[in-house]
N, C-alpha and C positions, 0 to 999 in steps of 0.2 A: 504494500500500500504506500509506504514512504517513497519507494522508487517511482511509483506512478505519479504521486503528487509532485515530486521533484522534477520529473520529466515535463509535467503540465506547466509548472512555473517557468522552466527553461524555455519552452515553446512560446509562452506568452511574452517573456522578456525579449526573445529574439524577434518576434513579430513587431513589438513596440519599437525596438531599436531600428529595424528595417523601415518601418513607417516614418520614423524621424529622419532617417537618412534620405528617403525619397523626398520628404517635404523640404529638407534643407537644399537638396540638389535642385529641386524645382524652383524654389523661391530665390535662392541666392545665385543661381547660375548667371554669369556675365555681369554681375553688379560689382561695384568697387569704386575706387577713387576717380576713375575716368568715365563713370557712367552717371547719367542724369537720374537714373532710377534708384530710389532708396530700397524698394522691394520690387523684384522682377519675377512675376509669377507666370510669364508667358514665353520666355525665350528659349526654353529647353525643348528641342524637337523630339527628344527621346520620350518625353512624357506628354507633350501637347501636340499630338498628331492622331490621325485616324487609326494608324497602325497600333498605337498604344491606347486606343479608345479614350483619348483625351483625359488621361489620368491626372493631368495638372489641374483640371476643372477651373472654376471661377473663384472670385473672392466674395465671401459672404460678409457684408457690412454689418456693423452693430445696429441693432434696432433699439429705438427709444421713443418714448412719448413726449413730444415737444411741448405738450400742454402741461407737463409736470416737470420738465427737465430743469435741474439746478434751482428749483424753487427755494430761495433762501441762501443760495450760493455756498453750499457746504464745501466746495472744492477750492474756493478762492478767498478764504478768510484766515489764511495762515495754517489751516489744519494739515495741509500737505505741501507746504512750502511757499504759498502765496505766489507772487509774480515770478519768482525763480522757478517755480514748478510749471507755470504757464505763461512764458514771456510773450507769446503772441496773442493772448487773450482770446483763444479759440478761433482766430481768424483762419478760415479755410477748412474748418471741421466739416466732415461729410457724414451724414447718418441716414438711415432709413427710418422715417417717422411713422409711428403706428397710431398716433392720436388724431383727433379731429376737434378743432376749436382754436381759441386764442393761445398764443405761446406765453410761457412764464419766464423765458430767458430772452432778453433782447426784444426785438419787434419783428413784425412781418407785414407785408403789404396787404395780406388778406389772411383770414383764418386758415390754418394748415389742415391738410388732409393726408391720408396715408400716401407715402411716396418718398423719393429721395430729396433731401435738402442740403444746402451748404450754408455755413454761417459766415457772413461777410462782415468783418470787424477791423478794417485796416486803420492804422494810425490811432488806435484807441488807447486809452489809459485805464480802462476798466473792462471787466469781462462782459458787462450787461448792456453794451451800447451797440451791438451788432444787429444785423438784419438776417433773418432766416429766409433764404430764397430757394424756391423750388427748382430742381434740376429738370431739364426737358423730359417730359413723360411722367412727371409726378406733380403733386401739389393740387391745391384746390382750383376748381374751374372759376373763371372770371364771372362774377355775377353782374349781368347787364340789366339795367333798369332804365326806365324813361327819364330823360333830362338830367342824368347824373354821369358825368365823365369819370371813368375809372381806368386804372392801369391794367393792361392785359398780361403783364409779366414778361413781355417780349422786349428785348433791348435791340434797337435798330441804330447802328452806327453811334452808339453812346447815348442815344435818346430813348426814353421810355415810350413805348407805343401805348396809345390811349384809345378808348372806344366810348362812344356815346350814342344812345338811341333817341332819335328825334322824329318829328312828324314833318314830312316833306310833301310838296305839291308838284304835280306835272300839269302843264297847260294843254297838252294834247297836240301842240303845233311845233314845239321845239324839242330836241333830244336832250333835255336836261331836267333835273329836279331842283327846286328851290327850297332850301332849308330855312329860309327867313333869317332875320337878324334877331338873335336871342341872347340873353345873358349867359346861357349855358355854353354856347359856342359863338362868341362875338366875332365880328369881322376881324380878319388878319390874325386869328388865333392859330390856325393850322400852318405848320411849317412844311411838313411833308404829308401829302394825302396818300394813304396806303390803299384803301379800297372802301367801297360802300356796299352793303348788302341790303337789297330792297325787298320789302315784304308787302303783300296785300293787306291793307289795314283791316279788312273784314274777316278773311279766312285765316290770316297769319302765315300763308304759304309764301315761300321765297319766289319772287318774280324774276330777279336777276342779280348778278354781282357786277359792279362797275369798278374799273380801275383807270378810267380815262381822266380827262382834264378837270381841275377843280379851281374855281375862282374864289380866292380867300377874301376878297372884298365884299362879294355879294352872297357868299355861301351857296353857290350853285355848282353842281357837278354834272358832267356829261354821262348819260345813261349808255354805257358801253365801255369799250376798251381802247377807243381811239382808232382802231382798225375797222371795227364793225359796231356802229352805234345804232340804236333803235328807238323808235317813238313809242312812249307809253301812253295809254289812254289817260285822258284828263281825270284828275282825281287826287285823293290824298293817300299817301303811302307811309308806312313805317320804315325808317332807314337807320341802320347801324353804320356809323362812320368811324373808320379806323385811321388814326393819324398820329403824328408826333408834333409837339409844340415847338 
């Protein structure tokens, strides 16, 4: 019996050591002083290939609930080293968020939802001044409501894309929609016109998507894309305008 138990322990130890060697060879391969990668989990063709059944696998990121994260700052009040422990104040931290709602650490442009987020806190002097930003493919959807411009979460050449839902009118004789002059989107507010989605005001169905010319002084845009414009029936339409200021 003792021999059987000893053999079993030996096999387990060997398997554990072998697994650690595989992990080390996969992660650390080709990293070093001349590499930009701190951890390289993809560069070893011996493990990350179809022949090896992609034994290298992917990276499983830590999951956390950003609606509860660091409430009370337990990690930054000297308990584990203060600023010497976290000199970057979490700038660049990437996590998979599991919570839904308002964040308790830093801020966010909108309530968070399950998905990947990174913490942007450059040039900060405290841990709680950053902004949680959804990585593409994650995060809460933009809530679009009438007459309220909101950020879409898309950065366009350094400018935040915005969207606002307005009522527009077509006169039935020209290929454009007039959004009128309002305090919501006053004249000359739009810097870059991105697109406009036009809806039938009665049914709510999409009529068209326009990417053509936009007049910032009159808040009128062409119904079409500049190559093929079309004439809408006279009437009132709901319009979502995407733009940067």
